[in-house]
BAKEPA-672452 format. One line per field, with one value per residue (C-alpha): residue number from 1; x, y, z. Coordinates in pm, 1 decimal. Layout:
REM BAKEPA-672452
num: (NUM	...);
x: (X	...);
y: (Y	...);
z: (Z	...);
//
This chain:
REM BAKEPA-672452
num: (1	2	3	4	5	6	7	8	9	10	11	12	13	14	15	16	17	18	19	20	21	22	23	24	25	26	27	28	29	30	31	32	33	34	35	36	37	38	39	40	41	42	43	44	45	46	47	48	49	50	51	52	53	54	55	56	57	58	59	60	61	62	63	64	65	66	67	68	69	70	71	72	73	74	75	76	77	78	79	80	81	82	83	84	85	86	87	88	89	90	91	92	93	94	95	96	97	98	99	100	101	102	103	104	105	106	107	108	109	110	111	112	113	114	115	116	117	118	119	120	121	122	123	124	125	126	127	128	129	130	131	132	133	134	135	136	137	138	139	140	141	142	143	144	145	146	147	148	149	150	151	152	153	154	155	156	157	158	159	160	161	162	163	164	165	166	167	168	169	170	171	172	173	174	175	176	177	178	179	180	181	182	183	184	185	186	187	188	189	190	191	192	193	194	195	196	197	198	199	200	201	202	203	204	205	206	207	208	209	210	211	212	213	214	215	216	217	218	219	220	221	222	223	224	225	226	227	228	229	230	231	232	233	234	235	236	237	238	239	240	241	242	243	244	245	246	247	248	249	250	251	252	253	254	255	256	257	258	259	260	261	262	263	264	265	266	267	268	269	270	271	272	273	274	275	276	277	278	279	280	281	282	283	284	285	286	287	288	289	290	291	292	293	294	295	296	297	298	299	300	301	302	303	304	305	306	307	308	309	310	311	312	313	314	315	316	317	318	319	320	321	322	323	324	325	326	327	328	329	330);
x: (853.2	792.4	1112.2	1001.8	1233.0	1149.5	748.5	830.0	1053.5	763.7	580.5	821.9	878.2	487.1	459.4	691.6	480.5	218.2	438.7	475.3	844.8	891.9	914.4	1131.4	1345.6	1393.0	1501.8	1720.3	1943.1	1929.1	2050.1	1731.9	1599.1	1257.6	1098.8	1296.8	1195.3	829.0	848.4	1089.6	1014.9	1288.3	1509.2	1729.4	1752.7	2108.8	2198.5	2353.9	2079.9	1765.0	2057.1	2029.1	1721.6	1632.0	1864.9	1710.8	1347.6	1416.4	1607.9	1300.1	1069.3	1233.1	1199.4	1391.3	1168.4	999.6	1085.8	859.0	593.7	660.6	560.5	266.6	107.1	269.8	3.4	91.5	-1.6	228.7	485.0	365.7	355.9	510.9	211.4	-53.6	176.2	161.8	-190.7	-342.3	-221.6	-485.7	-359.1	-151.6	139.6	125.4	131.1	422.9	637.5	582.4	694.3	993.7	1131.2	1065.7	1193.6	1529.2	1323.0	1273.9	1579.9	1973.7	2004.0	1843.9	1673.2	1366.6	1326.7	1013.4	992.6	718.2	712.7	481.0	190.3	380.1	588.7	792.7	944.8	1347.9	1478.8	1925.2	2129.1	2278.7	2537.5	2844.1	2659.7	2398.2	2389.0	2384.4	2076.8	1958.8	1978.6	1746.6	1536.3	1488.7	1428.5	1208.9	986.4	964.5	860.7	576.4	461.8	392.9	188.0	-4.6	-63.7	-190.1	-448.0	-546.3	-556.3	-753.6	-922.4	-897.9	-622.0	-335.8	-111.2	256.6	340.8	673.1	903.6	1270.5	1563.8	1929.5	1943.3	1731.6	1452.3	1498.4	1148.4	952.9	646.4	614.5	767.1	488.7	192.8	314.7	410.7	108.3	321.4	711.9	997.9	1229.3	1588.0	1747.9	2049.4	1805.3	1555.1	1227.4	836.7	679.7	275.6	8.7	45.7	-352.9	-292.7	-139.2	-408.8	-640.2	-791.4	-685.7	-1042.2	-871.5	-1248.6	-1358.9	-1013.8	-1088.6	-1461.1	-1356.9	-1070.3	-1299.9	-1555.5	-1268.2	-1186.2	-1494.9	-1583.3	-1315.6	-1408.0	-1748.8	-1653.5	-1639.4	-1588.2	-1314.5	-1055.1	-762.6	-411.5	-375.2	-718.4	-729.0	-393.0	-562.9	-897.3	-689.0	-508.5	-805.6	-985.9	-633.0	-638.4	-980.0	-1060.6	-895.5	-1100.7	-1049.8	-781.9	-805.6	-676.8	-352.9	-331.3	-359.7	-114.2	195.2	149.1	166.0	506.2	279.3	114.7	-244.1	-227.8	-71.7	-246.5	-578.4	-443.6	-350.3	-688.6	-860.9	-658.0	-840.4	-1147.7	-1218.6	-1177.5	-1040.0	-1395.8	-1488.7	-1295.1	-1309.2	-1708.8	-1694.8	-1473.9	-1725.6	-2018.6	-1877.1	-1797.5	-2133.9	-2323.8	-2106.3	-2080.6	-2506.7	-2587.9	-2291.9	-2523.7	-2266.5	-2164.7	-2415.2	-2502.6	-2360.0	-2044.2	-2016.6	-2029.7	-1725.9	-1560.8	-1592.0	-1445.4	-1784.4	-1779.5	-2146.6	-2414.6	-2629.2	-2312.6	-2349.5	-2710.4	-2716.4	-2444.1	-2572.2	-2933.5	-2766.5	-2556.4	-2904.5	-3214.1	-3231.0	-3134.0	-2852.0	-3143.1	-3380.5	-3130.2	-3012.9	-3341.5	-3446.8);
y: (-676.6	-323.3	-184.1	-297.1	-100.4	263.1	187.8	126.6	428.9	628.1	538.6	600.9	983.3	979.4	868.2	1128.1	1390.4	1292.4	1362.6	1720.1	1613.8	1808.2	1517.9	1751.2	1864.2	1504.3	1337.5	1633.8	1581.2	1187.7	1273.5	1130.0	1359.7	1346.2	1391.8	1096.8	894.2	969.6	1028.1	738.3	393.9	259.1	493.0	359.2	400.8	309.8	144.2	455.6	711.8	444.6	438.6	867.0	806.6	650.7	879.0	1173.8	1098.7	1010.5	1325.8	1584.4	1406.7	1399.1	997.3	696.9	454.6	597.7	240.3	126.8	377.4	311.1	-32.9	23.3	216.5	30.4	-197.2	-430.1	-175.7	26.0	-332.3	-256.1	-607.1	-795.6	-718.2	-811.2	-1146.0	-1208.9	-1107.9	-1372.2	-1646.9	-1869.4	-1911.0	-1713.5	-1998.8	-1922.0	-1563.3	-1554.7	-1847.8	-1561.3	-1260.1	-1423.1	-1528.9	-1213.5	-1004.3	-968.2	-731.4	-453.4	-489.3	-697.1	-659.3	-986.4	-1272.9	-1453.8	-1808.0	-1975.2	-2244.6	-2465.5	-2667.0	-2788.5	-2534.7	-2236.8	-2137.2	-1875.5	-1579.5	-1515.6	-1250.3	-1328.5	-1034.2	-1047.9	-768.3	-691.2	-380.4	-526.7	-266.3	66.0	251.2	201.6	-151.7	-121.9	26.9	-128.9	-469.0	-355.6	-176.1	-577.0	-730.3	-447.2	-492.2	-854.0	-861.6	-573.7	-722.4	-954.5	-838.2	-694.5	-1059.5	-1180.5	-906.6	-933.6	-780.4	-1106.4	-1073.0	-1228.5	-1544.4	-1367.6	-1141.7	-1157.7	-920.3	-934.8	-575.4	-437.3	-174.2	186.4	246.0	-71.1	39.4	184.3	-169.7	-331.8	-157.6	-173.9	-525.7	-587.5	-812.1	-750.3	-757.2	-1018.6	-995.8	-1294.3	-1372.2	-1358.4	-1108.3	-1320.1	-1389.5	-1605.2	-1707.8	-1959.3	-2206.2	-2228.9	-1903.8	-2111.7	-2280.9	-1974.1	-1880.7	-1481.9	-1241.6	-1111.8	-1095.7	-881.5	-652.2	-554.4	-500.1	-270.8	-53.1	30.3	159.8	302.4	475.8	564.0	748.9	903.7	1075.5	1146.7	1293.4	1694.7	1743.9	1993.3	2027.4	2164.8	2037.2	1777.8	1662.1	1585.3	1333.4	1180.1	1138.4	1039.4	719.0	657.2	566.9	410.6	138.9	174.1	-222.6	-264.8	-57.1	259.8	330.1	502.3	899.6	752.7	466.5	720.0	986.3	748.1	652.6	1033.7	1063.4	1324.9	1285.8	1241.2	1664.6	1782.2	1630.5	1733.3	2064.7	2113.8	1941.8	2233.3	2565.8	2395.7	2429.5	2002.9	1729.4	1397.8	1224.4	1499.4	1341.2	978.5	1036.8	1133.0	876.5	568.1	768.7	773.7	450.0	293.2	464.4	310.0	-56.2	-20.1	76.9	-258.1	-445.6	-717.1	-714.2	-803.1	-495.9	-679.3	-726.9	-325.5	-269.7	-467.7	-307.2	-39.8	-51.1	-87.2	-400.8	-399.8	-370.2	-121.3	124.1	164.3	161.5	475.8	609.5	585.6	672.1	1038.0	1101.5	935.4	977.9	600.6	240.8	96.3	-206.4	18.4	223.9	-103.4	-258.6	104.6);
z: (-2101.7	-2021.4	-1802.3	-1427.3	-1239.5	-1438.5	-1328.3	-928.3	-984.5	-1072.9	-841.7	-537.5	-695.7	-684.3	-390.5	-239.9	-414.5	-134.1	116.0	-0.9	-178.7	-556.9	-819.4	-987.9	-715.0	-583.7	-932.9	-959.6	-666.3	-768.5	-1108.5	-1235.7	-1518.7	-1473.9	-1828.0	-1948.2	-1731.6	-1776.2	-2202.7	-2262.2	-2162.4	-2208.1	-1992.3	-1719.9	-1357.4	-1223.1	-967.6	-804.9	-937.2	-717.5	-375.9	-412.6	-463.6	-136.4	36.4	-116.0	-31.2	338.9	426.7	217.3	413.0	744.7	782.2	820.4	729.6	410.3	246.7	541.0	481.6	86.8	122.6	304.9	80.5	-219.7	-454.2	-699.7	-999.0	-887.7	-1031.7	-1381.0	-1611.7	-1268.7	-1046.7	-1323.4	-1367.1	-1000.6	-955.8	-1253.4	-974.0	-899.3	-531.0	-262.8	-249.8	-639.1	-671.4	-375.4	-607.5	-890.1	-690.1	-624.0	-940.7	-1104.6	-819.0	-992.6	-1241.3	-1019.6	-778.5	-784.2	-432.9	-312.0	-440.6	-251.7	-192.2	-33.5	215.7	335.3	688.2	938.6	936.8	833.6	478.9	521.1	239.9	300.0	150.4	78.9	-22.4	-286.3	-240.2	-2.6	143.3	303.7	564.0	283.5	369.3	7.2	48.8	371.4	280.9	-45.8	161.6	469.7	157.5	-32.4	312.9	436.6	41.8	99.2	375.5	246.3	-68.2	56.2	221.1	-102.2	-259.6	-56.5	102.7	436.5	645.2	729.9	1003.0	949.9	1243.3	1240.1	1088.2	1110.1	1053.8	1146.3	1353.9	1573.9	1435.9	1577.9	1585.2	1750.4	1739.0	1426.9	1306.2	1496.1	1361.3	976.8	991.5	1259.1	1477.3	1690.5	1512.7	1573.0	1594.8	1414.2	1131.1	863.4	622.5	665.6	631.1	807.0	727.4	833.6	542.5	484.7	288.4	26.2	-128.7	-67.5	-420.4	-488.6	-539.0	-834.2	-988.4	-672.5	-691.5	-1051.5	-977.8	-713.8	-860.6	-1135.9	-948.7	-712.4	-1067.7	-1122.0	-744.7	-816.5	-1145.7	-1009.4	-673.8	-671.9	-276.1	-296.1	-12.7	54.8	-34.8	240.4	255.6	-98.4	-75.1	199.1	-16.9	-287.8	-17.8	133.0	-248.1	-345.7	-89.4	-11.2	-64.5	272.9	439.5	568.9	852.8	1140.2	1227.2	1383.4	1123.0	862.2	1020.2	1063.9	704.4	583.5	915.1	1138.6	1467.6	1491.4	1658.3	1374.1	1117.2	1233.0	1283.8	906.8	831.2	1026.2	800.0	553.2	694.9	703.5	959.4	929.6	989.7	686.0	435.7	561.1	582.4	172.5	68.3	253.5	130.9	-231.8	-279.5	-30.5	-313.9	-588.4	-488.0	-340.1	-713.1	-904.3	-713.8	-704.2	-305.5	-59.3	257.8	548.8	287.9	230.2	551.7	662.3	305.7	479.7	810.4	1009.7	1275.7	1251.8	1040.1	1202.1	1283.5	849.5	843.1	1104.6	889.5	532.4	635.2	782.6	431.2	218.6	343.4	277.8	411.0	220.0	171.9	12.6	-168.7	-358.2	-357.4	-592.7);
//
Protein backbone atom coordinates (compact mmCIF):
# COMPACT_ATOMS: atom_id res chain seq x y z
CA UNK A 1 0.00 0.00 0.00
CA UNK A 2 1.32 3.46 -0.88
CA UNK A 3 2.66 5.89 1.71
CA UNK A 4 -0.66 7.60 2.45
CA UNK A 5 0.83 10.07 4.92
CA UNK A 6 3.32 11.22 2.26
CA UNK A 7 0.46 11.69 -0.21
CA UNK A 8 -1.47 13.69 2.38
CA UNK A 9 1.56 15.89 3.19
CA UNK A 10 2.12 16.64 -0.51
CA UNK A 11 -1.47 17.86 -0.75
CA UNK A 12 -1.08 19.97 2.39
CA UNK A 13 1.98 21.60 0.83
CA UNK A 14 0.08 22.12 -2.45
CA UNK A 15 -2.75 23.84 -0.57
CA UNK A 16 -0.22 26.02 1.25
CA UNK A 17 1.21 27.01 -2.15
CA UNK A 18 -2.28 28.13 -3.20
CA UNK A 19 -2.14 30.38 -0.15
CA UNK A 20 1.09 32.01 -1.41
CA UNK A 21 3.40 30.02 0.88
CA UNK A 22 6.58 28.93 -0.98
CA UNK A 23 6.83 25.15 -0.78
CA UNK A 24 10.63 25.21 -0.44
CA UNK A 25 10.47 27.61 2.50
CA UNK A 26 7.68 25.68 4.22
CA UNK A 27 9.53 22.37 3.92
CA UNK A 28 12.86 23.84 4.99
CA UNK A 29 11.34 25.30 8.16
CA UNK A 30 9.58 21.99 8.85
CA UNK A 31 12.68 19.84 8.39
CA UNK A 32 11.28 18.12 5.30
CA UNK A 33 13.35 17.48 2.16
CA UNK A 34 10.95 18.55 -0.58
CA UNK A 35 12.89 16.94 -3.45
CA UNK A 36 13.04 13.61 -1.62
CA UNK A 37 9.37 13.85 -0.61
CA UNK A 38 8.33 14.34 -4.23
CA UNK A 39 10.65 11.71 -5.70
CA UNK A 40 10.63 8.89 -3.17
CA UNK A 41 7.33 7.09 -2.53
CA UNK A 42 8.88 5.56 0.58
CA UNK A 43 9.87 8.89 2.13
CA UNK A 44 8.64 8.92 5.73
CA UNK A 45 7.35 12.09 7.40
CA UNK A 46 7.80 11.91 11.17
CA UNK A 47 5.28 13.17 13.74
CA UNK A 48 7.73 15.91 14.66
CA UNK A 49 8.01 17.06 11.04
CA UNK A 50 4.22 16.98 10.63
CA UNK A 51 3.80 19.06 13.79
CA UNK A 52 6.29 21.59 12.45
CA UNK A 53 4.53 21.62 9.07
CA UNK A 54 1.22 22.57 10.69
CA UNK A 55 2.86 25.28 12.80
CA UNK A 56 4.74 26.82 9.88
CA UNK A 57 1.80 26.67 7.47
CA UNK A 58 -0.42 28.44 9.97
CA UNK A 59 2.19 31.08 10.80
CA UNK A 60 3.24 31.80 7.21
CA UNK A 61 -0.39 32.07 6.07
CA UNK A 62 -1.30 34.09 9.17
CA UNK A 63 -4.29 31.80 9.49
CA UNK A 64 -4.86 30.16 12.90
CA UNK A 65 -7.65 28.13 11.25
CA UNK A 66 -5.40 26.74 8.51
CA UNK A 67 -6.48 23.14 9.19
CA UNK A 68 -10.14 24.10 9.08
CA UNK A 69 -9.72 25.77 5.69
CA UNK A 70 -7.52 22.99 4.31
CA UNK A 71 -10.20 20.46 5.25
CA UNK A 72 -12.77 22.56 3.41
CA UNK A 73 -10.80 22.30 0.16
CA UNK A 74 -9.59 18.69 0.53
CA UNK A 75 -10.91 15.90 -1.72
CA UNK A 76 -10.77 12.13 -1.52
CA UNK A 77 -8.14 12.12 -4.25
CA UNK A 78 -5.81 13.84 -1.79
CA UNK A 79 -5.89 10.72 0.38
CA UNK A 80 -4.54 8.49 -2.38
CA UNK A 81 -5.46 4.82 -2.14
CA UNK A 82 -7.36 5.47 1.11
CA UNK A 83 -9.68 7.78 -0.80
CA UNK A 84 -10.09 5.28 -3.61
CA UNK A 85 -11.13 2.55 -1.16
CA UNK A 86 -13.66 4.87 0.46
CA UNK A 87 -15.05 6.08 -2.86
CA UNK A 88 -15.68 2.54 -4.09
CA UNK A 89 -18.12 1.90 -1.26
CA UNK A 90 -21.76 1.23 -2.07
CA UNK A 91 -23.33 3.58 0.49
CA UNK A 92 -22.38 6.58 2.57
CA UNK A 93 -22.52 4.45 5.70
CA UNK A 94 -20.07 1.96 4.21
CA UNK A 95 -17.73 4.77 3.14
CA UNK A 96 -17.74 6.25 6.63
CA UNK A 97 -17.00 2.86 8.17
CA UNK A 98 -14.07 2.35 5.80
CA UNK A 99 -12.77 5.84 6.53
CA UNK A 100 -12.88 5.06 10.24
CA UNK A 101 -10.90 1.86 9.86
CA UNK A 102 -8.29 3.48 7.61
CA UNK A 103 -7.68 6.68 9.58
CA UNK A 104 -4.56 5.16 11.19
CA UNK A 105 -2.83 5.24 7.79
CA UNK A 106 -2.93 9.04 7.88
CA UNK A 107 -2.64 9.88 11.57
CA UNK A 108 -2.10 8.18 14.90
CA UNK A 109 -3.42 11.17 16.86
CA UNK A 110 -6.97 9.79 17.10
CA UNK A 111 -9.19 6.93 16.06
CA UNK A 112 -12.69 7.17 14.64
CA UNK A 113 -15.80 5.27 15.68
CA UNK A 114 -19.26 5.39 14.11
CA UNK A 115 -22.45 4.83 16.10
CA UNK A 116 -26.11 4.86 15.08
CA UNK A 117 -28.97 5.70 17.38
CA UNK A 118 -32.52 6.81 16.68
CA UNK A 119 -32.61 9.25 13.79
CA UNK A 120 -28.89 10.13 13.70
CA UNK A 121 -25.54 8.50 13.14
CA UNK A 122 -22.57 9.96 14.99
CA UNK A 123 -18.90 9.98 14.05
CA UNK A 124 -16.66 10.33 17.10
CA UNK A 125 -12.97 11.20 17.02
CA UNK A 126 -11.23 9.68 20.05
CA UNK A 127 -7.82 11.20 20.98
CA UNK A 128 -4.88 8.81 21.07
CA UNK A 129 -2.42 11.35 22.43
CA UNK A 130 -1.58 12.70 25.87
CA UNK A 131 -1.58 16.23 24.46
CA UNK A 132 -4.97 16.85 22.82
CA UNK A 133 -4.45 20.55 23.50
CA UNK A 134 -1.44 20.63 21.15
CA UNK A 135 -1.70 22.90 18.10
CA UNK A 136 -1.01 20.14 15.57
CA UNK A 137 -3.62 17.85 17.15
CA UNK A 138 -6.33 20.50 16.96
CA UNK A 139 -5.41 21.41 13.37
CA UNK A 140 -5.43 17.76 12.25
CA UNK A 141 -8.63 16.95 14.09
CA UNK A 142 -10.51 19.95 12.73
CA UNK A 143 -9.24 19.18 9.23
CA UNK A 144 -10.64 15.64 9.35
CA UNK A 145 -13.96 16.77 10.79
CA UNK A 146 -14.44 19.42 8.10
CA UNK A 147 -13.27 16.99 5.44
CA UNK A 148 -15.95 14.48 6.43
CA UNK A 149 -18.67 17.14 6.15
CA UNK A 150 -17.54 18.45 2.78
CA UNK A 151 -16.60 15.13 1.20
CA UNK A 152 -20.10 13.84 1.85
CA UNK A 153 -21.10 16.58 -0.60
CA UNK A 154 -18.80 15.04 -3.18
CA UNK A 155 -20.10 11.54 -2.58
CA UNK A 156 -23.75 12.56 -2.86
CA UNK A 157 -23.33 15.58 -5.19
CA UNK A 158 -25.29 17.91 -2.95
CA UNK A 159 -24.52 19.98 0.13
CA UNK A 160 -24.96 18.18 3.44
CA UNK A 161 -25.63 19.91 6.75
CA UNK A 162 -24.71 18.12 10.00
CA UNK A 163 -27.27 17.76 12.73
CA UNK A 164 -24.58 18.75 15.25
CA UNK A 165 -20.85 19.52 15.51
CA UNK A 166 -19.30 19.10 18.97
CA UNK A 167 -15.88 20.21 20.23
CA UNK A 168 -14.53 20.17 23.81
CA UNK A 169 -13.45 23.84 23.66
CA UNK A 170 -14.91 27.19 22.76
CA UNK A 171 -13.96 28.19 19.23
CA UNK A 172 -12.32 31.57 18.76
CA UNK A 173 -14.08 32.55 15.54
CA UNK A 174 -17.54 31.07 15.94
CA UNK A 175 -18.90 32.67 12.77
CA UNK A 176 -16.17 31.14 10.59
CA UNK A 177 -16.59 27.71 12.20
CA UNK A 178 -20.35 27.92 11.56
CA UNK A 179 -19.73 28.87 7.92
CA UNK A 180 -17.34 25.96 7.30
CA UNK A 181 -19.31 23.35 9.27
CA UNK A 182 -22.70 24.79 8.18
CA UNK A 183 -24.04 24.79 11.71
CA UNK A 184 -23.18 26.28 15.08
CA UNK A 185 -20.44 24.39 16.93
CA UNK A 186 -21.50 23.10 20.35
CA UNK A 187 -19.12 22.99 23.32
CA UNK A 188 -19.17 19.42 24.57
CA UNK A 189 -16.98 16.79 26.19
CA UNK A 190 -16.26 15.11 22.84
CA UNK A 191 -15.11 15.59 19.27
CA UNK A 192 -18.10 14.47 17.21
CA UNK A 193 -20.20 14.96 14.09
CA UNK A 194 -23.85 13.95 13.96
CA UNK A 195 -25.79 13.46 10.71
CA UNK A 196 -29.29 12.47 9.74
CA UNK A 197 -29.34 8.66 9.69
CA UNK A 198 -31.03 8.56 6.29
CA UNK A 199 -27.68 9.39 4.65
CA UNK A 200 -26.20 6.09 5.80
CA UNK A 201 -28.13 4.02 3.29
CA UNK A 202 -27.89 6.43 0.36
CA UNK A 203 -25.92 5.02 -2.61
CA UNK A 204 -22.75 6.83 -3.61
CA UNK A 205 -22.91 8.59 -6.95
CA UNK A 206 -19.39 7.56 -7.88
CA UNK A 207 -20.17 7.17 -11.57
CA UNK A 208 -21.23 10.80 -11.81
CA UNK A 209 -18.26 11.86 -9.70
CA UNK A 210 -15.83 10.07 -12.04
CA UNK A 211 -17.51 11.54 -15.08
CA UNK A 212 -17.32 15.04 -13.69
CA UNK A 213 -13.66 14.67 -12.73
CA UNK A 214 -12.84 13.53 -16.28
CA UNK A 215 -14.72 16.51 -17.68
CA UNK A 216 -12.91 18.87 -15.31
CA UNK A 217 -9.55 17.61 -16.54
CA UNK A 218 -10.63 18.27 -20.13
CA UNK A 219 -11.88 21.74 -19.25
CA UNK A 220 -8.66 22.53 -17.40
CA UNK A 221 -6.59 21.48 -20.40
CA UNK A 222 -8.64 23.34 -22.99
CA UNK A 223 -9.29 26.64 -21.20
CA UNK A 224 -6.92 29.28 -22.52
CA UNK A 225 -7.98 32.41 -20.61
CA UNK A 226 -4.89 33.87 -18.97
CA UNK A 227 -5.16 35.63 -15.62
CA UNK A 228 -2.78 36.84 -12.96
CA UNK A 229 -1.52 34.77 -10.07
CA UNK A 230 -4.56 35.10 -7.79
CA UNK A 231 -7.04 34.78 -10.62
CA UNK A 232 -5.38 31.57 -11.79
CA UNK A 233 -5.39 30.12 -8.25
CA UNK A 234 -9.09 30.90 -7.87
CA UNK A 235 -9.84 29.40 -11.28
CA UNK A 236 -7.94 26.23 -10.33
CA UNK A 237 -9.84 26.01 -7.04
CA UNK A 238 -13.22 26.50 -8.76
CA UNK A 239 -12.48 23.81 -11.36
CA UNK A 240 -11.22 21.35 -8.76
CA UNK A 241 -14.35 21.77 -6.64
CA UNK A 242 -16.83 22.52 -9.41
CA UNK A 243 -18.89 19.38 -8.80
CA UNK A 244 -20.18 21.18 -5.68
CA UNK A 245 -21.18 24.33 -7.54
CA UNK A 246 -19.53 27.77 -7.73
CA UNK A 247 -19.11 29.43 -4.32
CA UNK A 248 -20.00 33.04 -3.61
CA UNK A 249 -17.43 35.83 -3.37
CA UNK A 250 -17.63 35.71 0.43
CA UNK A 251 -17.08 31.94 0.48
CA UNK A 252 -14.06 32.01 -1.84
CA UNK A 253 -12.56 34.94 0.08
CA UNK A 254 -12.93 33.04 3.35
CA UNK A 255 -11.21 30.00 1.84
CA UNK A 256 -8.24 32.17 0.85
CA UNK A 257 -8.32 33.86 4.28
CA UNK A 258 -8.86 37.39 2.98
CA UNK A 259 -11.79 39.76 3.14
CA UNK A 260 -14.11 40.00 0.11
CA UNK A 261 -12.99 43.60 -0.39
CA UNK A 262 -9.30 42.61 -0.40
CA UNK A 263 -9.97 39.79 -2.84
CA UNK A 264 -11.81 42.14 -5.19
CA UNK A 265 -9.00 44.70 -4.96
CA UNK A 266 -6.28 42.14 -5.75
CA UNK A 267 -8.22 40.77 -8.71
CA UNK A 268 -8.85 44.31 -9.98
CA UNK A 269 -5.09 44.84 -9.98
CA UNK A 270 -4.90 41.84 -12.34
CA UNK A 271 -7.55 43.39 -14.59
CA UNK A 272 -10.33 40.93 -13.73
CA UNK A 273 -13.11 40.40 -11.21
CA UNK A 274 -14.31 37.35 -9.32
CA UNK A 275 -17.41 37.37 -11.50
CA UNK A 276 -15.17 37.20 -14.60
CA UNK A 277 -13.33 34.13 -13.28
CA UNK A 278 -16.52 32.41 -12.06
CA UNK A 279 -18.33 33.04 -15.36
CA UNK A 280 -15.36 31.75 -17.38
CA UNK A 281 -15.39 28.54 -15.32
CA UNK A 282 -19.18 28.22 -15.55
CA UNK A 283 -19.08 28.70 -19.33
CA UNK A 284 -16.34 26.09 -19.84
CA UNK A 285 -18.08 23.57 -17.61
CA UNK A 286 -21.50 24.20 -19.13
CA UNK A 287 -20.21 23.61 -22.67
CA UNK A 288 -18.45 20.37 -21.71
CA UNK A 289 -21.38 19.04 -19.68
CA UNK A 290 -23.72 19.73 -22.60
CA UNK A 291 -21.34 18.19 -25.14
CA UNK A 292 -20.98 15.06 -23.01
CA UNK A 293 -24.74 14.64 -23.04
CA UNK A 294 -24.94 12.77 -19.75
CA UNK A 295 -26.83 15.42 -17.80
CA UNK A 296 -30.22 17.09 -18.29
CA UNK A 297 -30.01 20.86 -18.76
CA UNK A 298 -31.81 21.46 -15.48
CA UNK A 299 -29.24 19.38 -13.56
CA UNK A 300 -26.37 21.24 -15.21
CA UNK A 301 -27.99 24.50 -14.19
CA UNK A 302 -28.13 23.33 -10.56
CA UNK A 303 -24.53 22.03 -10.57
CA UNK A 304 -23.28 25.42 -11.76
CA UNK A 305 -25.03 27.24 -8.95
CA UNK A 306 -28.13 28.59 -10.68
CA UNK A 307 -31.30 28.37 -8.61
CA UNK A 308 -33.49 28.94 -11.66
CA UNK A 309 -33.14 27.30 -15.08
CA UNK A 310 -34.13 30.60 -16.68
CA UNK A 311 -31.10 32.33 -15.14
CA UNK A 312 -28.76 29.67 -16.55
CA UNK A 313 -30.43 29.92 -19.96
CA UNK A 314 -29.93 33.71 -20.04
CA UNK A 315 -26.29 33.39 -19.01
CA UNK A 316 -25.54 30.66 -21.57
CA UNK A 317 -27.20 32.66 -24.34
CA UNK A 318 -25.05 35.65 -23.37
CA UNK A 319 -21.91 33.47 -23.60
CA UNK A 320 -22.68 31.59 -26.82
CA UNK A 321 -25.65 33.25 -28.52
CA UNK A 322 -27.67 30.02 -28.14
CA UNK A 323 -29.82 28.41 -25.47
CA UNK A 324 -28.50 25.33 -23.61
CA UNK A 325 -31.23 23.15 -25.13
CA UNK A 326 -30.45 24.16 -28.71
CA UNK A 327 -26.70 23.78 -28.07
CA UNK A 328 -27.17 20.29 -26.68
CA UNK A 329 -29.36 19.24 -29.61
CA UNK A 330 -26.79 20.45 -32.10
